[in-house]
Each structure stands twice: as structure tokens, then as C-alpha cells.
C-alpha positions as CSV (number, residue, x, y, z in Angstrom):
1,M,-62.3,7.8,-30.5
2,N,-63.5,10.4,-32.9
3,H,-66.6,12.4,-32.0
4,P,-69.1,12.9,-34.7
5,I,-69.8,16.2,-36.5
6,C,-73.3,17.5,-35.8
7,I,-75.1,19.1,-38.7
8,I,-78.2,21.2,-38.1
9,D,-80.0,22.5,-41.2
10,D,-83.7,22.5,-42.1
11,D,-82.8,22.0,-45.8
12,E,-82.7,18.3,-46.4
13,D,-80.6,18.7,-49.6
14,I,-77.9,20.8,-47.9
15,R,-77.8,18.4,-44.9
16,G,-77.5,15.5,-47.3
17,V,-74.6,17.0,-49.3
18,I,-72.7,17.8,-46.1
19,E,-73.3,14.4,-44.7
20,Y,-72.2,12.7,-47.9
21,A,-69.1,14.8,-48.2
22,L,-68.0,14.1,-44.6
23,E,-68.9,10.4,-44.6
24,F,-67.0,10.0,-47.9
25,E,-64.0,11.1,-45.9
26,N,-64.8,8.6,-43.1
27,I,-66.1,11.3,-40.8
28,K,-69.1,10.2,-38.7
29,T,-72.0,12.6,-38.6
30,I,-75.3,13.1,-36.8
31,S,-77.8,15.5,-38.3
32,F,-81.0,17.2,-37.4
33,E,-83.6,19.2,-39.3
34,S,-84.2,21.7,-36.5
35,A,-82.3,23.3,-33.6
36,K,-85.0,22.0,-31.2
37,L,-84.5,18.4,-32.3
38,A,-80.8,18.8,-32.0
39,E,-81.1,20.2,-28.4
40,E,-83.4,17.4,-27.4
41,H,-81.0,14.7,-28.6
42,L,-77.7,16.4,-27.7
43,S,-78.7,17.3,-24.2
44,Q,-79.2,13.6,-23.5
45,L,-75.7,12.5,-24.5
46,S,-72.9,11.8,-22.0
47,P,-69.8,14.0,-22.3
48,D,-68.0,11.1,-24.0
49,D,-70.6,11.0,-26.8
50,L,-70.8,14.7,-27.6
51,P,-69.9,15.9,-31.1
52,S,-66.5,17.5,-31.8
53,L,-68.1,20.3,-33.8
54,I,-71.6,21.6,-34.4
55,I,-72.4,23.1,-37.8
56,V,-75.7,25.0,-37.6
57,D,-77.6,26.9,-40.3
58,Y,-78.6,30.5,-39.5
59,M,-81.9,30.7,-41.2
60,M,-84.3,28.1,-39.8
61,P,-87.9,28.2,-38.6
62,T,-88.7,28.3,-34.9
63,M,-85.1,28.8,-33.7
64,N,-82.4,30.2,-35.9
65,G,-78.7,29.3,-35.6
66,V,-77.7,32.3,-33.5
67,E,-80.6,31.6,-31.1
68,F,-79.4,28.0,-30.9
69,I,-75.9,29.1,-30.1
70,S,-77.2,31.4,-27.3
71,L,-79.3,28.6,-25.9
72,L,-76.2,26.4,-25.7
73,D,-74.3,29.2,-23.9
74,E,-77.0,29.9,-21.4
75,K,-78.6,26.5,-20.7
76,Y,-75.7,24.1,-21.3
77,S,-72.6,26.2,-20.6
78,E,-70.7,23.3,-19.0
79,T,-71.4,20.7,-21.7
80,L,-72.9,21.6,-25.1
81,G,-71.8,25.2,-24.6
82,K,-68.2,24.2,-24.9
83,I,-68.4,22.5,-28.2
84,P,-66.8,24.4,-31.1
85,L,-69.5,25.9,-33.4
86,A,-69.7,26.9,-37.1
87,L,-72.6,29.0,-38.4
88,S,-73.5,28.6,-42.0
89,T,-75.2,31.6,-43.6
90,G,-75.6,33.5,-46.8
91,F,-75.8,36.8,-44.8
92,L,-72.9,39.2,-44.5
93,S,-71.3,39.4,-41.1
94,D,-72.6,42.9,-40.5
95,Q,-76.2,41.8,-41.1
96,I,-76.3,39.4,-38.2
97,K,-74.5,39.3,-34.8
98,I,-72.3,36.3,-34.7
99,P,-70.3,35.7,-31.5
100,K,-66.5,36.0,-32.0
101,Y,-65.9,32.4,-31.0
102,V,-68.2,31.0,-33.8
103,I,-66.7,30.1,-37.1
104,K,-68.7,31.6,-40.0
105,L,-69.2,29.3,-43.0
106,D,-70.4,31.2,-46.0
107,K,-73.2,29.8,-48.2
108,P,-73.0,28.3,-50.7
109,I,-70.6,26.2,-48.7
110,N,-67.3,25.4,-50.3
111,L,-66.9,21.7,-49.6
112,Q,-63.1,21.8,-49.6
113,D,-63.1,24.6,-46.9
114,L,-65.7,22.6,-44.9
115,L,-63.6,19.5,-45.0
116,E,-60.5,21.4,-43.9
117,L,-62.4,22.9,-41.0
118,V,-64.0,19.6,-39.9
119,K,-60.8,17.6,-40.0
120,K,-59.2,20.0,-37.6
121,Y,-61.8,19.0,-35.0
122,Y,-62.7,15.5,-36.0
123,F,-59.2,14.1,-36.0
124,D,-58.1,15.7,-32.8
125,S,-57.8,12.5,-30.7
126,D,-57.3,14.5,-27.5
127,Y,-60.7,16.3,-27.8
128,V,-62.1,16.9,-24.4
129,L,-64.5,19.4,-22.9
130,D,-62.2,21.8,-21.1
131,E,-60.9,25.3,-21.3
132,K,-59.4,24.6,-24.7
133,S,-62.8,23.9,-26.2
134,R,-64.0,26.1,-29.1
135,T,-60.4,26.6,-30.1
136,L,-57.7,24.6,-31.8
């Protein structure tokens, strides 16, 4: 079973383009317009239903992408905190502190690069939440 790719971005157009590109490749997605909505939904899922990758935008109101990543690490370290993460941002790496285990996706997002990244996680049929999580 393939686990969906989670997309968190407050920009409806960007979310829509990413969803369309992934679904065109037969990749299931779930998306949210805020980190808070994503947390509320994802925290209710069983381990078997968790996404295989979370793509989160850096610049969002209320809770930015780095704050969301920190929340997952602190509050959900044994579940959501083990899911591989990609942070999409137009900022340079030295302008924001991105944890080393987080994949940086530069904006504007190159859809070919995005698809290559997503396919590494989505089509891994042995995906489980264990010590290998967050790495390939």
C-alpha cells in the first residue's frame, strides 16, 4: 500500500499545482491550507494511514514550516515526527534554520525535481515508521 504525500501550503494555487502534478503520476495526496489543520488531521491517523512524506511551506501565517517541523519532533516524536519532511521556501538556507534531516525544496518548485523526490518515498512499498524513517 502506498501512503499519500501530505502537502501543507497556505497558497491554494501552489497546493493545487503540486496536487495535480502528483495525482497525474497516480500519486495519492492529502493537503491542508495550514499547519494547524494538518496537525489536527494527521494526529488522528493510525500509523498505517500516515503519509510517506510531508511537504510543508515555510512562510505561512500562525505557524510556519519550521515551527511545524519542531512541533512534530517535540509532540509526536514516535509517530508524525518520524515521517520524512521537505520544506519548500524561497529563502536561502542561511536565512532560516532548517534541520539537517529536512529536505529543502527551493521555490519556485521545479516539478521534475519534486516528482523525483516524491517517487523515492511514495513507491517504497516497505515504508514503515522505524529507525530508517526520514532517510532512504
